[in-house]
Every structure is written in structure tokens, then in C-alpha cells.
C-alpha positions as CSV (number, residue, x, y, z in Angstrom):
1,X,-8.3,-19.4,6.6
2,X,-9.6,-15.8,6.8
3,X,-11.9,-14.5,4.1
4,X,-10.8,-11.2,2.7
5,X,-12.8,-8.4,1.0
6,X,-10.8,-7.3,-2.1
7,X,-11.5,-3.9,-3.6
8,X,-10.9,-4.1,-7.4
9,X,-11.1,-1.3,-9.9
10,X,-12.8,-2.2,-13.1
11,X,-13.7,0.0,-16.2
12,X,-17.3,1.3,-16.2
13,X,-18.0,-0.9,-19.3
14,X,-17.2,-4.0,-17.3
15,X,-19.2,-2.9,-14.3
16,X,-22.2,-2.4,-16.6
17,X,-21.7,-5.9,-18.2
18,X,-21.4,-7.4,-14.7
19,X,-24.7,-5.9,-13.7
20,X,-26.4,-7.1,-16.9
21,X,-25.2,-10.7,-16.1
22,X,-23.0,-10.7,-19.3
23,X,-19.7,-10.9,-17.4
24,X,-19.4,-13.7,-14.8
25,X,-15.6,-13.8,-14.7
26,X,-12.7,-11.3,-14.2
27,X,-9.1,-11.4,-15.4
28,X,-6.9,-10.0,-12.7
29,X,-3.2,-9.6,-12.1
30,X,-2.7,-11.2,-8.7
31,X,1.0,-11.6,-8.3
32,X,0.7,-12.4,-4.6
33,X,-2.0,-15.0,-5.0
34,X,-4.2,-13.2,-2.5
35,X,-7.6,-14.0,-4.1
36,X,-9.1,-17.3,-2.9
37,X,-12.4,-19.1,-3.5
38,X,-15.1,-17.7,-1.1
39,X,-13.3,-14.3,-0.8
40,X,-15.5,-11.2,-1.3
41,X,-15.0,-8.7,-4.1
42,X,-16.1,-5.1,-4.0
43,X,-15.8,-3.7,-7.5
44,X,-14.9,0.0,-7.9
45,X,-16.1,1.3,-11.3
46,X,-13.8,3.8,-12.9
47,X,-14.0,6.0,-16.0
48,X,-11.5,6.0,-18.8
49,X,-9.3,8.4,-16.8
50,X,-9.3,6.1,-13.7
51,X,-11.7,8.2,-11.6
52,X,-14.2,6.4,-9.4
53,X,-17.8,6.6,-10.6
54,X,-19.6,7.5,-7.3
55,X,-23.2,6.9,-8.6
56,X,-23.0,3.4,-10.1
57,X,-25.3,0.6,-8.9
58,X,-22.3,-1.8,-8.5
59,X,-21.0,0.4,-5.7
60,X,-23.6,-1.1,-3.3
61,X,-23.0,-4.7,-4.3
62,X,-20.6,-7.4,-3.2
63,X,-19.5,-10.5,-5.1
64,X,-18.2,-13.9,-3.9
65,X,-15.4,-15.7,-5.8
66,X,-16.6,-19.1,-6.9
67,X,-13.6,-20.4,-8.9
68,X,-10.1,-19.5,-9.9
69,X,-8.0,-20.4,-12.9
70,X,-4.3,-19.5,-12.7
71,X,-2.7,-18.1,-15.9
72,X,0.9,-17.3,-16.4
73,X,2.8,-14.2,-15.0
74,X,0.6,-13.9,-11.9
75,X,-2.6,-13.4,-13.8
76,X,-5.8,-15.3,-12.8
77,X,-9.3,-15.6,-14.1
78,X,-11.9,-15.8,-11.4
79,X,-15.6,-16.5,-11.5
80,X,-17.9,-14.7,-9.2
81,X,-21.5,-14.2,-8.4
82,X,-23.5,-11.6,-6.4
83,X,-22.9,-12.2,-2.7
84,X,-26.2,-12.7,-0.7
85,X,-24.6,-13.1,2.7
86,X,-24.4,-16.9,2.5
87,X,-21.1,-18.5,1.6
88,X,-22.6,-22.0,1.6
89,X,-24.6,-21.9,-1.6
């Protein structure tokens, strides 16, 4: 199975919490069930108007999906951690 890098927009407040280690999961509407464990996530921080924040530290980081919990109506909760280049830890 191929591993995919997903680009997901998140509010700037969530990006800040993720960098601080206060947010180790994400709720996401994944109607096509595309996100899988071991996939890579690149978060795109956006302001309240939906514009990308170009100078945020999370722009240079990748995360790896560690767990997925399906919810109803195509929503999922997935756990992730910073990706260090090794999918086997």
C-alpha cells in the first residue's frame, strides 16, 4: 500500500497547540477514507479568513498518522506525531 502525504488546512490556533504538544489528535472530515496509519500529514496553518500563514514554524514540519478512529458521517479522529523520517518507531 502506498503512503500518501496529505496537505490539511488547520486554524492557526490549532497549529500553535500542535507545536506546543497540546494537540496530538485531529478531527477531520475524510469522506473518501483516504487517510491511513503511517501516512504523512503536512499541516497548512490558515488565519480566520482562510489565508495561509507563510511564516509559521509548522510549515517546515511533517507528521505521521499513528492511529485512526472512525466517527459517523465520514469524520475521523487521527493521532499523529512529528515525523522524523522513520516509519518504524
